[in-house]
C-alpha positions, 0 to 999 in steps of 0.5 A: 500500499501506498504510504499517504505522503508519495508523492507523484515523482516518487511513482515515477523513481519505482516505475524507472527503479524497477523497469532496470531491475528488470532490465537487468534480468532481462539481461541476464536470460538473454545473455547467458554463455549456456543458452537453452529454450526455455532461457530465451523465452523468459528472455522474450517475457521480460522484453515482453514486459519491458514493454508495459512500461512505455514511456518510463525511462529506466533506472541504471541499478547495479547488475550483480545479481540472478534473474530471480533476485532481479525481478524481486527487487522489481516486484518489491519495490513495485510493491511500493507504489502497488496502487499506481500499479496496473494489474497487468502490469503486476500480474506479468511481473508475478508470472514472469518472476514463479517462472523464473523462479531461483533455477536461472544464475 
């Protein structure tokens, strides 16, 4: 739930940060040296999710985690502004995070 004093710029910042984390997950999935069909499909799903953010500019966040960790960070960030997150974006992120699971480096 969003705190009452969270302004529009903080919502925009949360979307930008979440998109940065999703881009990191995409990079890891599509740039994996041990590429499988499953990994490629998950990477493409990440690209679809990125497209749902429209004209949001992604924040530059450190790309140090696994795809699963990056998606978890995106989910936590959007969870702070959940009232402003379109249901389609939230559902796609949750579904993708479950599909990626802990199995991807």
